[in-house]
Each structure stands twice: as structure tokens, then as C-alpha cells.
C-alpha positions as CSV (number, residue, x, y, z in Angstrom):
1,M,51.0,-77.4,-90.5
2,N,54.5,-78.3,-89.4
3,F,55.2,-75.6,-86.8
4,E,57.3,-76.6,-83.8
5,L,56.6,-75.4,-80.3
6,L,59.8,-75.7,-78.3
7,V,59.4,-75.3,-74.5
8,F,62.0,-74.2,-72.0
9,T,61.9,-76.2,-68.8
10,A,64.4,-78.2,-66.7
11,D,61.7,-79.8,-64.6
12,P,61.2,-83.5,-65.6
13,H,57.6,-83.6,-64.4
14,R,56.7,-80.3,-66.2
15,A,58.6,-81.5,-69.3
16,K,56.5,-84.7,-69.5
17,L,53.2,-82.7,-69.0
18,V,53.9,-80.2,-71.7
19,I,55.1,-82.9,-74.2
20,D,52.0,-85.0,-73.5
21,A,50.0,-81.8,-74.0
22,G,51.3,-81.4,-77.5
23,A,54.6,-79.6,-77.5
24,D,57.3,-80.8,-79.9
25,A,60.5,-80.6,-77.9
26,V,62.0,-79.4,-74.6
27,I,65.0,-77.0,-74.3
28,I,67.5,-77.3,-71.6
29,D,69.3,-73.9,-71.2
30,W,72.9,-73.8,-70.1
31,E,73.6,-70.3,-71.4
32,N,74.5,-68.1,-68.5
33,R,78.2,-67.1,-68.9
34,C,78.4,-63.3,-68.8
35,K,74.7,-63.2,-69.5
36,H,73.8,-61.3,-66.3
37,R,76.3,-58.5,-67.2
38,R,75.3,-58.5,-70.9
39,Q,71.6,-58.3,-70.1
40,A,71.8,-56.1,-67.0
41,G,68.7,-53.9,-66.7
42,A,66.8,-55.8,-69.4
43,D,63.6,-57.8,-68.8
44,T,65.0,-61.2,-69.8
45,E,65.0,-64.7,-68.6
46,I,68.4,-66.2,-67.5
47,N,68.4,-69.9,-66.7
48,A,71.0,-72.0,-64.8
49,D,70.2,-75.5,-66.1
50,T,72.8,-78.2,-65.6
51,P,74.0,-81.4,-67.1
52,D,72.1,-83.2,-64.4
53,D,68.9,-81.4,-65.5
54,L,69.5,-82.7,-69.0
55,R,69.9,-86.3,-67.8
56,R,66.8,-86.1,-65.6
57,V,64.6,-84.7,-68.4
58,R,66.1,-87.3,-70.8
59,Q,64.9,-90.1,-68.4
60,A,61.4,-88.5,-68.2
61,I,60.6,-88.0,-71.9
62,S,61.3,-89.7,-75.3
63,A,60.6,-86.5,-77.2
64,P,63.5,-84.5,-78.6
65,I,65.6,-82.5,-76.2
66,I,67.5,-79.4,-77.4
67,C,70.4,-78.1,-75.3
68,R,71.4,-74.5,-75.6
69,I,75.1,-74.2,-74.6
70,N,77.2,-71.2,-73.8
71,G,78.4,-69.0,-76.7
72,P,81.6,-69.3,-78.7
73,G,84.7,-69.8,-76.5
74,P,86.9,-72.3,-74.9
75,T,84.1,-74.3,-73.4
76,V,82.2,-75.1,-76.6
77,H,83.8,-78.5,-77.3
78,T,83.4,-79.7,-73.7
79,E,79.8,-78.5,-73.5
80,V,79.0,-80.2,-76.8
81,E,80.5,-83.5,-75.5
82,T,78.6,-83.2,-72.2
83,A,75.3,-82.4,-74.0
84,I,75.6,-85.4,-76.4
85,A,76.6,-87.7,-73.5
86,G,73.5,-86.5,-71.6
87,G,71.2,-87.4,-74.4
88,A,70.6,-84.1,-76.3
89,D,69.1,-84.6,-79.7
90,E,70.1,-81.1,-80.8
91,I,72.5,-78.4,-79.6
92,L,72.0,-74.6,-80.1
93,L,75.0,-72.2,-80.1
94,P,74.0,-68.6,-79.1
95,M,75.8,-65.3,-79.6
96,V,77.5,-66.2,-82.9
97,C,79.6,-63.2,-84.2
98,R,81.9,-64.9,-86.7
99,H,81.5,-67.4,-89.5
100,E,84.4,-69.4,-88.1
101,E,82.6,-69.8,-84.7
102,A,79.7,-71.6,-86.4
103,L,82.2,-73.8,-88.4
104,Q,84.1,-74.7,-85.2
105,F,80.8,-75.6,-83.5
106,L,79.7,-77.8,-86.4
107,D,83.1,-79.5,-86.3
108,A,82.7,-80.2,-82.5
109,V,79.2,-81.7,-83.1
110,N,80.6,-83.7,-86.1
111,G,77.1,-84.9,-87.2
112,R,76.4,-86.8,-83.9
113,C,73.2,-84.8,-83.3
114,R,71.4,-81.9,-84.9
115,A,72.9,-78.4,-84.6
116,G,71.5,-74.9,-84.7
117,I,72.6,-71.3,-84.1
118,L,71.1,-68.1,-82.8
119,I,71.5,-64.9,-84.8
120,E,71.4,-62.3,-82.1
121,T,74.3,-60.0,-82.8
122,P,74.7,-57.3,-85.5
123,Q,77.7,-59.3,-86.8
124,A,75.6,-62.4,-87.3
125,V,72.9,-60.4,-89.0
126,A,75.5,-59.2,-91.5
127,L,76.7,-62.8,-91.9
128,A,73.3,-64.3,-92.6
129,P,74.1,-65.1,-96.3
130,Q,77.1,-67.2,-95.2
131,L,75.5,-68.7,-92.1
132,G,72.4,-69.7,-94.0
133,T,74.5,-72.0,-96.3
134,L,75.8,-74.1,-93.3
135,P,74.4,-77.6,-92.6
136,L,72.3,-76.4,-89.6
137,H,69.0,-77.8,-88.6
138,R,67.6,-74.5,-87.4
139,I,68.4,-70.8,-87.1
140,Y,66.7,-68.6,-84.5
141,V,66.8,-64.8,-84.3
142,G,67.2,-63.8,-80.7
143,L,65.4,-60.5,-80.3
144,N,66.5,-59.7,-76.8
145,D,70.2,-59.7,-77.3
146,L,69.9,-58.2,-80.7
147,A,68.0,-55.2,-79.2
148,I,70.5,-54.8,-76.5
149,A,73.4,-54.8,-78.9
150,R,71.7,-52.3,-81.2
151,R,70.6,-50.2,-78.2
152,S,67.0,-50.6,-79.4
153,P,64.3,-49.5,-76.9
154,N,62.0,-52.4,-78.0
155,I,62.8,-56.0,-78.9
156,F,60.2,-56.1,-81.6
157,K,61.9,-53.3,-83.7
158,A,63.9,-55.9,-85.6
159,L,60.5,-57.3,-86.8
160,T,59.4,-53.9,-88.1
161,D,62.5,-52.3,-89.5
162,G,63.3,-55.0,-92.0
163,T,66.1,-56.8,-90.1
164,V,64.3,-60.1,-89.7
165,D,62.9,-59.8,-93.3
166,S,66.5,-59.3,-94.6
167,I,67.7,-62.5,-92.8
168,R,64.8,-64.8,-93.8
169,P,65.6,-65.4,-97.5
170,H,69.1,-66.7,-96.6
171,V,67.9,-69.4,-94.3
172,Q,67.0,-72.7,-95.9
173,S,66.8,-74.6,-92.6
174,R,64.1,-74.3,-90.0
175,F,63.7,-70.6,-89.1
176,G,62.4,-69.2,-85.8
177,V,62.0,-65.9,-84.0
178,A,60.3,-64.5,-80.8
179,G,58.3,-66.5,-78.3
180,L,54.6,-67.3,-78.0
181,T,52.0,-67.7,-75.4
182,R,48.2,-68.0,-75.4
183,P,46.7,-66.2,-78.4
184,D,44.4,-64.2,-76.2
185,A,47.4,-63.1,-74.0
186,G,50.7,-61.4,-74.7
187,N,52.2,-58.2,-73.3
188,P,53.2,-55.6,-74.5
189,I,52.3,-57.0,-78.0
190,P,49.2,-59.2,-78.3
191,C,50.3,-62.8,-79.1
192,S,47.6,-63.0,-81.9
193,L,49.4,-60.2,-83.7
194,L,52.8,-61.8,-83.2
195,I,51.5,-65.1,-84.5
196,G,50.4,-63.3,-87.7
197,E,53.8,-61.7,-88.1
198,L,55.6,-65.1,-87.6
199,L,53.5,-66.7,-90.3
200,R,54.0,-63.8,-92.6
201,I,57.8,-64.3,-92.6
202,Q,57.3,-68.1,-92.8
203,T,58.8,-69.2,-89.5
204,S,58.6,-72.9,-88.7
205,F,59.1,-72.8,-85.0
206,S,59.1,-70.6,-81.9
207,F,59.8,-70.8,-78.2
208,L,57.4,-71.1,-75.2
209,R,59.1,-69.5,-72.2
210,R,58.2,-67.3,-69.2
211,S,55.1,-65.8,-70.6
212,F,53.7,-69.1,-71.7
213,W,54.1,-70.7,-68.2
214,R,52.8,-67.5,-66.5
215,D,49.7,-67.4,-68.8
216,T,48.9,-71.0,-68.4
217,V,49.0,-71.3,-64.6
218,G,45.9,-73.2,-63.5
219,R,44.8,-73.8,-67.0
220,D,44.6,-77.1,-69.0
221,L,47.9,-77.4,-70.9
222,P,46.5,-79.5,-73.9
223,T,43.8,-76.8,-74.4
224,A,46.4,-74.0,-74.2
225,L,48.6,-75.8,-76.8
226,S,45.6,-76.5,-79.0
227,H,44.6,-72.8,-79.0
228,I,48.1,-71.8,-80.1
229,R,48.0,-74.3,-82.9
230,Q,44.5,-73.2,-84.0
231,A,45.8,-69.6,-84.1
232,L,48.8,-70.6,-86.2
233,H,46.5,-72.6,-88.6
234,H,44.2,-69.6,-88.9
235,A,47.1,-67.2,-89.6
236,S,48.4,-69.6,-92.3
237,R,45.1,-69.4,-94.2
238,R,44.8,-65.6,-94.4
239,T,44.4,-63.8,-97.7
240,P,47.1,-61.4,-98.9
241,E,44.9,-58.5,-97.9
242,Q,44.4,-59.9,-94.3
243,I,48.2,-60.5,-94.0
244,H,48.8,-56.8,-95.0
245,Q,46.2,-55.5,-92.5
246,D,47.7,-57.6,-89.7
247,R,51.2,-56.5,-90.6
248,D,50.0,-52.8,-90.4
249,Q,48.4,-53.4,-87.0
250,F,51.5,-55.1,-85.7
251,Q,53.7,-52.3,-86.9
252,Q,51.4,-49.7,-85.3
253,S,51.5,-51.6,-82.0
254,V,55.3,-51.6,-82.0
255,N,55.6,-48.0,-83.1
256,S,53.3,-47.0,-80.3
257,L,55.6,-48.7,-77.8
258,L,58.7,-47.0,-79.4
259,S,57.0,-43.6,-79.2
260,S,56.1,-44.1,-75.5
261,A,59.7,-45.1,-74.8
262,A,61.2,-42.0,-76.5
């Protein structure tokens, strides 16, 4: 199945290892403007990658490199130019709130590389019908920032309350949400359940971030990537009854977390 595993790393050696192990692309993450204040108190990952990181990783691998820039604002055009000059194959714009912001971003890219956006604000959720018609290569639903903006006690609530399901029909490009790790790991939600949920809503990519690197320390990377793909393949072949049962189990796990946080 054509499911992309996109890995966050700015380390050229690690990037080569994970691509050789079977990952599809590497993400260089420049998004940090105001992020410490916006995500204060939340258990999130904030990177500080640089244009030099992009250039070094570009020299190390021939696989696609995706660069996440800072959100809408006066630096978008400059960051787009820097990312393209550094060898990015695709650029992601986070924290979209207005349709015009996505249009301005696409105008800055001007077809010179692929472009994608993150839906991670209530405004972007409401704009999904319009955003989904744009010539974007991918749309990713960012659960962390969406939960913060909605004052939700759990990032997975958007997967159980119908929010992600309401976005999905409007997206014709590649669609992603959440992050994966080893199928036998995952905290506080087992990754095996999350994989089932991602396949239920027909996602076509996901991120490998902190938990993936933590859960694969000292392990064989090709084997770890293979196990994720095997779990994805297995989830894609479930019967409607199995999908319904897995969905119920996922919802129960999230509701249990919400109850404990109340």
C-alpha cells in the first residue's frame, strides 16, 4: 500500500540510516516562532532546525526532503526561497487560519516544489471545504495545536468527536494525521489502535517523531519500519466488523484518558 512514513530529523547520518531502512522522506523543521509560548505546558516537540541543517541533509540523501517553515506572516516568502534554494522537495505551512494565507503561500512557492499545509486551528477546520480544493500535495491535521486551541485535555479527542472525520471528505490530496511508532509501543494510546484508526479514515501518510526514535533505540531500524508497514497492511485488510470493533476500542481508550483528566 502507498502509505508514506515521514521522519523528523536534522541529523544527516540519522537521515541516511532511516531512509535506507525504508522511510519515504525526511522532514526538516523550522517552525519555532512563538511556538514555546503557544505550546507552554504541553508535552510537545519543538525543533530548531536551520537552513544549514537542510543543506547538510540534502547532501546526505537523495530521497525527498520536506521543510516545515514558520506559519503565516512576513517571513513566509523568504523562508520559501531559502527552503527551495537549500534543496527542499516540498514545503509545509503550519498554523493556517485564513484561506488567503494558503493562497499567498502557494503564490510564493509558485509551482517550484510541492506544497502542503497543516490544519491545526479551529479556523482551518472550518475552512476545510475551501482548503481542500487548493492545489496542495498534502494536508496534515495537527492534533497538538488543535487540542491547545480548543482547550481539549487530550490530543486524540479530535479523532473521536468527529472533527477529523468532518475534514477528510474535503481533502483530495494526500491526507495525514497523528504520529506513529512501533506497533507494539505507543503511549498513552497503543500504536496498533492508532494505526487502525488512521486506516479507517483513509490517511495516506503519517509522521515518525519523538516516540519513534525513543522506541527504536538500540533496535534494528529496517525491522522497526517493516513492522510498522506490516501493521498498516494488516489494518488495510480488516473486515467492516473488525474496523468497527477497533474503532470502538480506540474510542474507549481515548474516553478513559479524558475521564482520568477530568
